[in-house]
SELUM-298710 format. One record per atom (N, C-alpha, C, O, CB): atom name; z, x, y; residue number from 1; residue in three letters. Coordinates in nm, 3 decimals. Each point is the difference from the previous one (the first is absolute). Glycine has a CB too. Layout:
N
<r CA <Z X Y> NUM ala>,
...
This chain:
97
<r N <0.000 0.082 -0.119> 1 met>,
<r CA <0.000 -0.082 0.119> 1 met>,
<r C <0.000 0.087 0.126> 1 met>,
<r O <-0.069 -0.030 0.097> 1 met>,
<r CB <0.190 -0.151 -0.223> 1 met>,
<r N <-0.042 0.289 0.123> 2 lys>,
<r CA <0.005 0.089 0.116> 2 lys>,
<r C <-0.136 0.067 0.024> 2 lys>,
<r O <-0.042 0.018 0.114> 2 lys>,
<r CB <0.287 0.021 -0.157> 2 lys>,
<r N <-0.311 -0.003 -0.066> 3 lys>,
<r CA <-0.132 0.063 0.013> 3 lys>,
<r C <-0.100 -0.097 0.062> 3 lys>,
<r O <-0.081 0.040 0.085> 3 lys>,
<r CB <0.129 0.104 -0.285> 3 lys>,
<r N <-0.043 -0.270 0.159> 4 leu>,
<r CA <-0.091 -0.101 0.053> 4 leu>,
<r C <0.025 -0.020 0.150> 4 leu>,
<r O <-0.094 -0.008 0.079> 4 leu>,
<r CB <0.085 -0.105 -0.304> 4 leu>,
<r N <0.134 0.106 0.263> 5 leu>,
<r CA <0.036 -0.015 0.141> 5 leu>,
<r C <-0.047 0.121 0.082> 5 leu>,
<r O <-0.050 -0.016 0.111> 5 leu>,
<r CB <0.249 -0.123 -0.178> 5 leu>,
<r N <-0.183 0.257 0.012> 6 leu>,
<r CA <-0.046 0.122 0.067> 6 leu>,
<r C <-0.151 -0.001 0.017> 6 leu>,
<r O <-0.050 0.036 0.106> 6 leu>,
<r CB <0.245 0.089 -0.201> 6 leu>,
<r N <-0.267 -0.164 -0.008> 7 ile>,
<r CA <-0.147 -0.005 0.007> 7 ile>,
<r C <-0.044 -0.101 0.105> 7 ile>,
<r O <-0.089 0.029 0.079> 7 ile>,
<r CB <0.073 0.035 -0.323> 7 ile>,
<r N <0.077 -0.181 0.246> 8 ile>,
<r CA <-0.035 -0.103 0.098> 8 ile>,
<r C <0.028 0.050 0.142> 8 ile>,
<r O <-0.080 -0.021 0.090> 8 ile>,
<r CB <0.130 -0.160 -0.259> 8 ile>,
<r N <0.062 0.247 0.188> 9 thr>,
<r CA <0.036 0.053 0.131> 9 thr>,
<r C <-0.101 0.105 0.046> 9 thr>,
<r O <-0.044 -0.002 0.115> 9 thr>,
<r CB <0.285 -0.042 -0.165> 9 thr>,
<r N <-0.278 0.134 -0.039> 10 leu>,
<r CA <-0.097 0.104 0.035> 10 leu>,
<r C <-0.136 -0.059 0.032> 10 leu>,
<r O <-0.065 0.044 0.095> 10 leu>,
<r CB <0.188 0.115 -0.240> 10 leu>,
<r N <-0.166 -0.255 0.069> 11 leu>,
<r CA <-0.130 -0.064 0.025> 11 leu>,
<r C <0.000 -0.074 0.133> 11 leu>,
<r O <-0.098 0.008 0.075> 11 leu>,
<r CB <0.064 -0.031 -0.321> 11 leu>,
<r N <0.141 -0.049 0.277> 12 ser>,
<r CA <0.005 -0.074 0.126> 12 ser>,
<r C <0.008 0.095 0.119> 12 ser>,
<r O <-0.058 -0.028 0.105> 12 ser>,
<r CB <0.169 -0.163 -0.223> 12 ser>,
<r N <-0.042 0.302 0.103> 13 thr>,
<r CA <0.007 0.100 0.107> 13 thr>,
<r C <-0.137 0.060 0.026> 13 thr>,
<r O <-0.039 0.018 0.115> 13 thr>,
<r CB <0.276 0.033 -0.177> 13 thr>,
<r N <-0.309 -0.020 -0.043> 14 thr>,
<r CA <-0.136 0.055 0.013> 14 thr>,
<r C <-0.092 -0.102 0.065> 14 thr>,
<r O <-0.080 0.036 0.086> 14 thr>,
<r CB <0.117 0.107 -0.289> 14 thr>,
<r N <-0.027 -0.268 0.163> 15 ala>,
<r CA <-0.085 -0.105 0.058> 15 ala>,
<r C <0.030 -0.016 0.148> 15 ala>,
<r O <-0.092 -0.017 0.080> 15 ala>,
<r CB <0.084 -0.101 -0.301> 15 ala>,
<r N <0.136 0.122 0.259> 16 phe>,
<r CA <0.038 -0.012 0.140> 16 phe>,
<r C <-0.053 0.118 0.080> 16 phe>,
<r O <-0.050 -0.019 0.111> 16 phe>,
<r CB <0.256 -0.108 -0.178> 16 phe>,
<r N <-0.197 0.246 0.014> 17 ala>,
<r CA <-0.051 0.119 0.069> 17 ala>,
<r C <-0.151 -0.008 0.018> 17 ala>,
<r O <-0.052 0.034 0.106> 17 ala>,
<r CB <0.239 0.101 -0.202> 17 ala>,
<r N <-0.257 -0.180 -0.006> 18 asn>,
<r CA <-0.145 -0.016 0.011> 18 asn>,
<r C <-0.038 -0.106 0.102> 18 asn>,
<r O <-0.098 0.017 0.073> 18 asn>,
<r CB <0.077 0.053 -0.310> 18 asn>,
<r N <0.098 -0.179 0.242> 19 glu>,
<r CA <-0.027 -0.105 0.099> 19 glu>,
<r C <0.017 0.055 0.141> 19 glu>,
<r O <-0.080 -0.031 0.088> 19 glu>,
<r CB <0.157 -0.145 -0.251> 19 glu>,
<r N <0.024 0.257 0.186> 20 gly>,
<r CA <0.020 0.062 0.131> 20 gly>,
<r C <-0.116 0.089 0.039> 20 gly>,
<r O <-0.041 0.000 0.116> 20 gly>,
<r CB <0.285 -0.009 -0.155> 20 gly>,
<r N <-0.298 0.084 -0.057> 21 lys>,
<r CA <-0.116 0.086 0.027> 21 lys>,
<r C <-0.122 -0.083 0.033> 21 lys>,
<r O <-0.077 0.034 0.090> 21 lys>,
<r CB <0.170 0.140 -0.243> 21 lys>,
<r N <-0.111 -0.285 0.080> 22 glu>,
<r CA <-0.115 -0.087 0.026> 22 glu>,
<r C <0.007 -0.059 0.140> 22 glu>,
<r O <-0.101 -0.005 0.070> 22 glu>,
<r CB <0.088 -0.049 -0.313> 22 glu>,
<r N <0.131 0.009 0.285> 23 ile>,
<r CA <0.018 -0.054 0.135> 23 ile>,
<r C <-0.030 0.108 0.103> 23 ile>,
<r O <-0.070 -0.024 0.098> 23 ile>,
<r CB <0.243 -0.140 -0.182> 23 ile>,
<r N <-0.119 0.283 0.061> 24 his>,
<r CA <-0.023 0.111 0.092> 24 his>,
<r C <-0.149 0.033 0.009> 24 his>,
<r O <-0.053 0.018 0.110> 24 his>,
<r CB <0.281 0.074 -0.164> 24 his>,
<r N <-0.296 -0.085 -0.061> 25 asn>,
<r CA <-0.143 0.032 0.000> 25 asn>,
<r C <-0.081 -0.110 0.067> 25 asn>,
<r O <-0.094 0.030 0.073> 25 asn>,
<r CB <0.126 0.100 -0.283> 25 asn>,
<r N <0.002 -0.257 0.186> 26 lys>,
<r CA <-0.071 -0.110 0.063> 26 lys>,
<r C <0.022 0.003 0.151> 26 lys>,
<r O <-0.094 -0.020 0.076> 26 lys>,
<r CB <0.118 -0.119 -0.285> 26 lys>,
<r N <0.099 0.166 0.252> 27 gly>,
<r CA <0.030 0.009 0.142> 27 gly>,
<r C <-0.076 0.113 0.066> 27 gly>,
<r O <-0.052 -0.015 0.111> 27 gly>,
<r CB <0.277 -0.078 -0.155> 27 gly>,
<r N <-0.233 0.206 -0.024> 28 lys>,
<r CA <-0.074 0.115 0.053> 28 lys>,
<r C <-0.148 -0.034 0.011> 28 lys>,
<r O <-0.064 0.030 0.101> 28 lys>,
<r CB <0.232 0.128 -0.202> 28 lys>,
<r N <-0.221 -0.221 -0.002> 29 glu>,
<r CA <-0.143 -0.039 -0.002> 29 glu>,
<r C <-0.031 -0.097 0.115> 29 glu>,
<r O <-0.098 0.019 0.072> 29 glu>,
<r CB <0.092 0.014 -0.323> 29 glu>,
<r N <0.089 -0.135 0.267> 30 leu>,
<r CA <-0.021 -0.097 0.108> 30 leu>,
<r C <0.012 0.066 0.137> 30 leu>,
<r O <-0.080 -0.027 0.090> 30 leu>,
<r CB <0.168 -0.155 -0.238> 30 leu>,
<r N <0.012 0.268 0.163> 31 his>,
<r CA <0.019 0.072 0.126> 31 his>,
<r C <-0.123 0.085 0.032> 31 his>,
<r O <-0.049 -0.001 0.113> 31 his>,
<r CB <0.297 0.005 -0.153> 31 his>,
<r N <-0.297 0.068 -0.059> 32 asn>,
<r CA <-0.116 0.087 0.022> 32 asn>,
<r C <-0.125 -0.080 0.033> 32 asn>,
<r O <-0.084 0.045 0.078> 32 asn>,
<r CB <0.183 0.122 -0.234> 32 asn>,
<r N <-0.114 -0.285 0.097> 33 glu>,
<r CA <-0.117 -0.083 0.026> 33 glu>,
<r C <0.004 -0.066 0.137> 33 glu>,
<r O <-0.103 -0.011 0.066> 33 glu>,
<r CB <0.088 -0.030 -0.310> 33 glu>,
<r N <0.133 -0.004 0.288> 34 ser>,
<r CA <0.007 -0.085 0.118> 34 ser>,
<r C <0.075 0.057 0.120> 34 ser>,
<r O <-0.023 -0.043 0.113> 34 ser>,
<r CB <0.011 -0.141 -0.271> 34 ser>,
<r N <0.100 0.279 0.137> 35 cys>,
<r CA <0.085 0.047 0.110> 35 cys>,
<r C <-0.045 0.134 0.057> 35 cys>,
<r O <0.022 0.028 0.118> 35 cys>,
<r CB <0.166 -0.150 -0.222> 35 cys>,
<r N <-0.250 0.202 0.022> 36 ile>,
<r CA <-0.039 0.135 0.042> 36 ile>,
<r C <-0.090 -0.003 0.123> 36 ile>,
<r O <0.009 0.088 0.085> 36 ile>,
<r CB <0.010 -0.012 -0.322> 36 ile>,
<r N <-0.106 -0.175 0.247> 37 ala>,
<r CA <-0.093 -0.006 0.113> 37 ala>,
<r C <0.074 0.005 0.133> 37 ala>,
<r O <-0.045 0.068 0.092> 37 ala>,
<r CB <-0.113 -0.201 -0.234> 37 ala>,
<r N <0.269 0.064 0.154> 38 cys>,
<r CA <0.077 0.001 0.125> 38 cys>,
<r C <0.101 0.115 0.005> 38 cys>,
<r O <0.021 0.059 0.106> 38 cys>,
<r CB <-0.048 -0.306 -0.094> 38 cys>,
<r N <0.087 0.278 -0.123> 39 his>,
<r CA <0.112 0.093 0.000> 39 his>,
<r C <-0.037 0.145 -0.026> 39 his>,
<r O <0.088 0.086 -0.001> 39 his>,
<r CB <0.047 -0.273 -0.073> 39 his>,
<r N <-0.259 0.217 0.054> 40 met>,
<r CA <-0.037 0.140 -0.025> 40 met>,
<r C <-0.108 0.052 0.094> 40 met>,
<r O <-0.029 0.120 -0.003> 40 met>,
<r CB <0.092 -0.157 -0.232> 40 met>,
<r N <-0.123 -0.047 0.316> 41 ile>,
<r CA <-0.104 0.048 0.090> 41 ile>,
<r C <0.058 0.090 0.108> 41 ile>,
<r O <-0.052 0.108 0.026> 41 ile>,
<r CB <-0.080 -0.316 -0.070> 41 ile>,
<r N <0.240 0.163 0.107> 42 thr>,
<r CA <0.056 0.075 0.112> 42 thr>,
<r C <0.125 0.080 -0.035> 42 thr>,
<r O <0.051 0.073 0.085> 42 thr>,
<r CB <-0.144 -0.246 0.062> 42 thr>,
<r N <0.143 0.161 -0.268> 43 his>,
<r CA <0.120 0.073 -0.040> 43 his>,
<r C <0.007 0.011 -0.151> 43 his>,
<r O <-0.076 -0.064 -0.073> 43 his>,
<r CB <0.196 -0.016 0.279> 43 his>,
<r N <-0.027 0.162 -0.253> 44 asp>,
<r CA <0.011 0.025 -0.144> 44 asp>,
<r C <0.130 -0.057 -0.055> 44 asp>,
<r O <0.060 -0.087 0.063> 44 asp>,
<r CB <-0.200 0.294 -0.038> 44 asp>,
<r N <0.184 -0.160 -0.140> 45 asp>,
<r CA <0.123 -0.050 -0.063> 45 asp>,
<r C <0.122 0.013 0.090> 45 asp>,
<r O <0.096 -0.075 -0.016> 45 asp>,
<r CB <-0.193 0.136 -0.203> 45 asp>,
<r N <0.095 0.033 0.312> 46 asp>,
<r CA <0.114 0.015 0.090> 46 asp>,
<r C <0.025 -0.126 0.082> 46 asp>,
<r O <0.111 -0.021 0.049> 46 asp>,
<r CB <-0.159 0.265 -0.037> 46 asp>,
<r N <-0.054 -0.327 0.003> 47 phe>,
<r CA <0.015 -0.126 0.072> 47 phe>,
<r C <0.114 -0.083 -0.059> 47 phe>,
<r O <0.078 -0.060 0.074> 47 phe>,
<r CB <-0.323 0.062 -0.019> 47 phe>,
<r N <0.254 -0.004 -0.185> 48 tyr>,
<r CA <0.101 -0.083 -0.066> 48 tyr>,
<r C <0.140 0.062 0.008> 48 tyr>,
<r O <0.099 -0.073 -0.008> 48 tyr>,
<r CB <-0.277 -0.011 -0.144> 48 tyr>,
<r N <0.187 0.213 0.167> 49 thr>,
<r CA <0.131 0.066 -0.008> 49 thr>,
<r C <0.047 0.060 0.132> 49 thr>,
<r O <0.103 0.068 0.003> 49 thr>,
<r CB <-0.156 -0.020 -0.238> 49 thr>,
<r N <-0.018 -0.072 0.343> 50 arg>,
<r CA <0.040 0.058 0.130> 50 arg>,
<r C <0.136 -0.054 0.043> 50 arg>,
<r O <0.042 -0.107 -0.044> 50 arg>,
<r CB <-0.286 0.131 0.109> 50 arg>,
<r N <0.311 0.049 0.021> 51 lys>,
<r CA <0.136 -0.038 0.042> 51 lys>,
<r C <0.003 -0.130 0.080> 51 lys>,
<r O <0.095 -0.077 -0.012> 51 lys>,
<r CB <-0.037 0.319 0.015> 51 lys>,
<r N <-0.159 -0.268 0.076> 52 asn>,
<r CA <0.001 -0.119 0.085> 52 asn>,
<r C <-0.076 -0.118 -0.063> 52 asn>,
<r O <-0.054 -0.085 0.071> 52 asn>,
<r CB <0.070 0.235 0.129> 52 asn>,
<r N <-0.021 -0.154 -0.333> 53 arg>,
<r CA <-0.072 -0.107 -0.069> 53 arg>,
<r C <0.066 -0.135 0.027> 53 arg>,
<r O <0.121 -0.009 0.023> 53 arg>,
<r CB <-0.193 0.172 -0.202> 53 arg>,
<r N <-0.010 -0.266 0.175> 54 lys>,
<r CA <0.049 -0.136 0.024> 54 lys>,
<r C <0.064 -0.062 -0.123> 54 lys>,
<r O <0.085 -0.088 0.012> 54 lys>,
<r CB <-0.262 0.063 0.158> 54 lys>,
<r N <0.137 0.070 -0.288> 55 met>,
<r CA <0.056 -0.055 -0.123> 55 met>,
<r C <0.129 0.074 -0.035> 55 met>,
<r O <-0.002 0.116 -0.041> 55 met>,
<r CB <-0.230 -0.179 -0.041> 55 met>,
<r N <0.344 -0.007 0.100> 56 asp>,
<r CA <0.128 0.064 -0.032> 56 asp>,
<r C <0.085 -0.082 -0.097> 56 asp>,
<r O <0.115 0.035 -0.028> 56 asp>,
<r CB <-0.122 0.072 0.251> 56 asp>,
<r N <-0.051 -0.216 -0.274> 57 thr>,
<r CA <0.067 -0.079 -0.103> 57 thr>,
<r C <-0.107 -0.057 -0.094> 57 thr>,
<r O <-0.117 -0.011 0.036> 57 thr>,
<r CB <0.310 -0.047 0.120> 57 thr>,
<r N <-0.152 0.024 -0.275> 58 leu>,
<r CA <-0.092 -0.060 -0.097> 58 leu>,
<r C <-0.053 -0.136 0.049> 58 leu>,
<r O <-0.119 -0.027 -0.017> 58 leu>,
<r CB <0.241 0.147 -0.168> 58 leu>,
<r N <-0.038 -0.206 0.244> 59 pro>,
<r CA <-0.054 -0.126 0.052> 59 pro>,
<r C <-0.106 0.020 0.109> 59 pro>,
<r O <-0.097 -0.077 0.006> 59 pro>,
<r CB <0.316 -0.028 -0.060> 59 pro>,
<r N <-0.204 0.205 0.139> 60 lys>,
<r CA <-0.101 0.028 0.102> 60 lys>,
<r C <-0.130 0.046 -0.064> 60 lys>,
<r O <-0.108 -0.040 0.042> 60 lys>,
<r CB <0.289 0.101 0.121> 60 lys>,
<r N <-0.170 0.023 -0.264> 61 leu>,
<r CA <-0.118 0.047 -0.070> 61 leu>,
<r C <-0.072 -0.117 -0.067> 61 leu>,
<r O <-0.122 -0.012 0.009> 61 leu>,
<r CB <0.231 0.236 -0.046> 61 leu>,
<r N <-0.034 -0.309 -0.030> 62 thr>,
<r CA <-0.056 -0.118 -0.066> 62 thr>,
<r C <-0.071 -0.089 0.101> 62 thr>,
<r O <-0.110 -0.048 -0.025> 62 thr>,
<r CB <0.290 0.059 -0.149> 62 thr>,
<r N <-0.115 -0.033 0.288> 63 gly>,
<r CA <-0.059 -0.083 0.104> 63 gly>,
<r C <-0.127 0.060 0.057> 63 gly>,
<r O <-0.097 -0.071 0.027> 63 gly>,
<r CB <0.323 -0.012 0.027> 63 gly>,
<r N <-0.227 0.213 -0.035> 64 gln>,
<r CA <-0.118 0.066 0.057> 64 gln>,
<r C <-0.118 -0.005 -0.096> 64 gln>,
<r O <-0.113 -0.024 0.043> 64 gln>,
<r CB <0.263 0.174 0.087> 64 gln>,
<r N <-0.125 -0.129 -0.257> 65 val>,
<r CA <-0.109 -0.010 -0.098> 65 val>,
<r C <-0.057 -0.142 0.003> 65 val>,
<r O <-0.122 -0.018 -0.003> 65 val>,
<r CB <0.228 0.196 -0.143> 65 val>,
<r N <-0.019 -0.276 0.151> 66 ser>,
<r CA <-0.044 -0.140 0.004> 66 ser>,
<r C <-0.080 -0.029 0.127> 66 ser>,
<r O <-0.101 -0.070 -0.006> 66 ser>,
<r CB <0.302 0.005 -0.130> 66 ser>,
<r N <-0.157 0.118 0.248> 67 lys>,
<r CA <-0.074 -0.019 0.126> 67 lys>,
<r C <-0.139 0.061 -0.007> 67 lys>,
<r O <-0.097 -0.061 0.046> 67 lys>,
<r CB <0.314 0.061 0.078> 67 lys>,
<r N <-0.227 0.117 -0.179> 68 cys>,
<r CA <-0.131 0.065 -0.013> 68 cys>,
<r C <-0.092 -0.081 -0.091> 68 cys>,
<r O <-0.119 -0.017 0.029> 68 cys>,
<r CB <0.226 0.241 0.007> 68 cys>,
<r N <-0.052 -0.273 -0.146> 69 val>,
<r CA <-0.079 -0.079 -0.094> 69 val>,
<r C <-0.057 -0.123 0.070> 69 val>,
<r O <-0.116 -0.035 -0.019> 69 val>,
<r CB <0.258 0.117 -0.174> 69 val>,
<r N <-0.059 -0.148 0.274> 70 gln>,
<r CA <-0.044 -0.119 0.071> 70 gln>,
<r C <-0.096 0.034 0.113> 70 gln>,
<r O <-0.104 -0.064 0.016> 70 gln>,
<r CB <0.319 -0.045 -0.074> 70 gln>,
<r N <-0.182 0.211 0.137> 71 ala>,
<r CA <-0.081 0.035 0.118> 71 ala>,
<r C <-0.141 0.044 -0.038> 71 ala>,
<r O <-0.095 -0.028 0.073> 71 ala>,
<r CB <0.304 0.095 0.043> 71 ala>,
<r N <-0.222 0.000 -0.228> 72 phe>,
<r CA <-0.129 0.053 -0.040> 72 phe>,
<r C <-0.064 -0.080 -0.113> 72 phe>,
<r O <-0.099 0.042 -0.060> 72 phe>,
<r CB <0.177 0.182 0.132> 72 phe>,
<r N <-0.020 -0.342 -0.101> 73 ser>,
<r CA <-0.053 -0.090 -0.104> 73 ser>,
<r C <-0.031 0.074 -0.130> 73 ser>,
<r O <-0.109 -0.013 -0.056> 73 ser>,
<r CB <0.015 -0.131 0.237> 73 ser>,
<r N <0.191 0.221 -0.227> 74 ile>,
<r CA <-0.019 0.080 -0.120> 74 ile>,
<r C <-0.002 -0.087 -0.125> 74 ile>,
<r O <-0.073 0.029 -0.095> 74 ile>,
<r CB <0.185 0.163 0.208> 74 ile>,
<r N <-0.034 -0.298 -0.113> 75 gly>,
<r CA <-0.005 -0.094 -0.112> 75 gly>,
<r C <0.079 0.039 -0.123> 75 gly>,
<r O <-0.035 -0.040 -0.111> 75 gly>,
<r CB <-0.182 -0.019 0.196> 75 gly>,
<r N <0.322 0.138 -0.067> 76 trp>,
<r CA <0.083 0.036 -0.114> 76 trp>,
<r C <0.091 -0.116 -0.039> 76 trp>,
<r O <0.038 -0.081 0.084> 76 trp>,
<r CB <-0.046 0.323 -0.015> 76 trp>,
<r N <0.041 -0.247 -0.196> 77 phe>,
<r CA <0.101 -0.092 -0.049> 77 phe>,
<r C <0.137 0.062 0.029> 77 phe>,
<r O <0.010 0.120 0.023> 77 phe>,
<r CB <-0.166 -0.212 -0.205> 77 phe>,
<r N <0.264 0.010 0.181> 78 pro>,
<r CA <0.134 0.054 0.028> 78 pro>,
<r C <0.039 0.117 -0.090> 78 pro>,
<r O <0.065 0.094 0.046> 78 pro>,
<r CB <-0.002 -0.321 0.029> 78 pro>,
<r N <-0.101 0.223 -0.203> 79 asp>,
<r CA <0.036 0.111 -0.088> 79 asp>,
<r C <-0.075 0.128 0.037> 79 asp>,
<r O <0.050 0.110 -0.024> 79 asp>,
<r CB <-0.003 -0.275 -0.160> 79 asp>,
<r N <-0.166 0.151 0.241> 80 glu>,
<r CA <-0.075 0.117 0.044> 80 glu>,
<r C <0.065 0.061 0.125> 80 glu>,
<r O <0.010 0.122 0.012> 80 glu>,
<r CB <-0.222 -0.220 -0.109> 80 glu>,
<r N <0.254 0.012 0.190> 81 glu>,
<r CA <0.073 0.048 0.117> 81 glu>,
<r C <0.126 0.075 -0.044> 81 glu>,
<r O <0.031 0.108 0.049> 81 glu>,
<r CB <-0.119 -0.300 0.090> 81 glu>,
<r N <0.159 0.132 -0.234> 82 lys>,
<r CA <0.123 0.061 -0.050> 82 lys>,
<r C <-0.027 0.136 -0.061> 82 lys>,
<r O <0.077 0.094 0.019> 82 lys>,
<r CB <0.017 -0.321 -0.061> 82 lys>,
<r N <-0.203 0.240 -0.032> 83 ser>,
<r CA <-0.031 0.129 -0.064> 83 ser>,
<r C <-0.032 0.106 0.105> 83 ser>,
<r O <0.033 0.117 -0.019> 83 ser>,
<r CB <-0.119 -0.238 -0.183> 83 ser>,
<r N <0.022 0.082 0.312> 84 val>,
<r CA <-0.028 0.096 0.107> 84 val>,
<r C <0.130 0.041 0.069> 84 val>,
<r O <0.020 0.118 0.029> 84 val>,
<r CB <-0.249 -0.220 0.005> 84 val>,
<r N <0.316 0.006 -0.008> 85 val>,
<r CA <0.130 0.032 0.060> 85 val>,
<r C <0.077 0.095 -0.091> 85 val>,
<r O <0.057 0.098 0.047> 85 val>,
<r CB <-0.051 -0.323 0.070> 85 val>,
<r N <-0.005 0.198 -0.247> 86 glu>,
<r CA <0.072 0.086 -0.094> 86 glu>,
<r C <-0.062 0.140 -0.004> 86 glu>,
<r O <0.072 0.100 -0.007> 86 glu>,
<r CB <-0.011 -0.301 -0.129> 86 glu>,
<r N <-0.193 0.208 0.140> 87 tyr>,
<r CA <-0.068 0.130 0.003> 87 tyr>,
<r C <0.039 0.079 0.126> 87 tyr>,
<r O <0.039 0.116 -0.009> 87 tyr>,
<r CB <-0.231 -0.213 -0.124> 87 tyr>,
<r N <0.180 0.033 0.249> 88 leu>,
<r CA <0.033 0.068 0.125> 88 leu>,
<r C <0.147 0.041 0.004> 88 leu>,
<r O <0.033 0.110 0.043> 88 leu>,
<r CB <-0.212 -0.241 0.073> 88 leu>,
<r N <0.266 0.043 -0.162> 89 asn>,
<r CA <0.142 0.032 0.001> 89 asn>,
<r C <0.031 0.117 -0.092> 89 asn>,
<r O <0.077 0.089 0.036> 89 asn>,
<r CB <-0.027 -0.328 0.015> 89 asn>,
<r N <-0.109 0.239 -0.167> 90 lys>,
<r CA <0.026 0.109 -0.095> 90 lys>,
<r C <-0.057 0.133 0.049> 90 lys>,
<r O <0.065 0.104 -0.011> 90 lys>,
<r CB <-0.067 -0.270 -0.177> 90 lys>,
<r N <-0.119 0.161 0.244> 91 lys>,
<r CA <-0.065 0.124 0.041> 91 lys>,
<r C <0.054 0.056 0.132> 91 lys>,
<r O <0.017 0.121 0.014> 91 lys>,
<r CB <-0.219 -0.200 -0.134> 91 lys>,
<r N <0.229 -0.009 0.217> 92 tyr>,
<r CA <0.033 0.048 0.134> 92 tyr>,
<r C <0.142 -0.032 0.048> 92 tyr>,
<r O <0.066 0.087 0.055> 92 tyr>,
<r CB <-0.303 -0.112 -0.007> 92 tyr>,
<r N <0.283 -0.096 -0.067> 93 tyr>,
<r CA <0.119 -0.046 0.070> 93 tyr>,
<r C <0.131 0.013 -0.078> 93 tyr>,
<r O <0.101 0.040 0.057> 93 tyr>,
<r CB <-0.251 -0.194 0.058> 93 tyr>,
<r N <0.150 0.123 -0.243> 94 gln>,
<r CA <0.119 0.003 -0.085> 94 gln>,
<r C <0.114 -0.088 0.053> 94 gln>,
<r O <0.117 0.040 -0.005> 94 gln>,
<r CB <-0.183 0.192 -0.062> 94 gln>,
<r N <0.032 -0.351 0.118> 95 phe>,
<r CA <0.105 -0.094 0.040> 95 phe>,
<r C <0.067 -0.053 -0.126> 95 phe>,
<r O <-0.064 -0.015 -0.104> 95 phe>,
<r CB <-0.061 -0.049 0.316> 95 phe>,
<r N <0.254 0.037 -0.202> 96 lys>,
<r CA <0.072 -0.058 -0.113> 96 lys>,
<r C <-0.034 -0.148 -0.008> 96 lys>,
<r O <-0.017 -0.067 0.102> 96 lys>,
<r CB <0.206 0.236 -0.081> 96 lys>,
<r N <-0.200 -0.219 -0.145> 97 lys>,
<r CA <-0.034 -0.141 -0.019> 97 lys>,
<r C <0.122 -0.087 0.007> 97 lys>,
<r O <-0.009 -0.121 -0.015> 97 lys>,
<r CB <-0.183 0.187 -0.125> 97 lys>,
């Protein structure tokens, strides 16, 4: 019984880790397709990490991604917006959830 519980735990942990990678990869892909045009023409990755950045909380970041999606009629579903927020947060901001 203990072995079965251990196997189930290991499998679920692996599945959760893979799901996190998929979300991160999807967020990166969406960001590269739709956000790079505005965020990389006049500046580089330092834009996201500069000291005087406007994004200083996770709710602000979430709101800004949503505003961009609406303003530029990107047409993402809520889960796609979430994956971009998670990608940006993991790569640049590291806000606590």
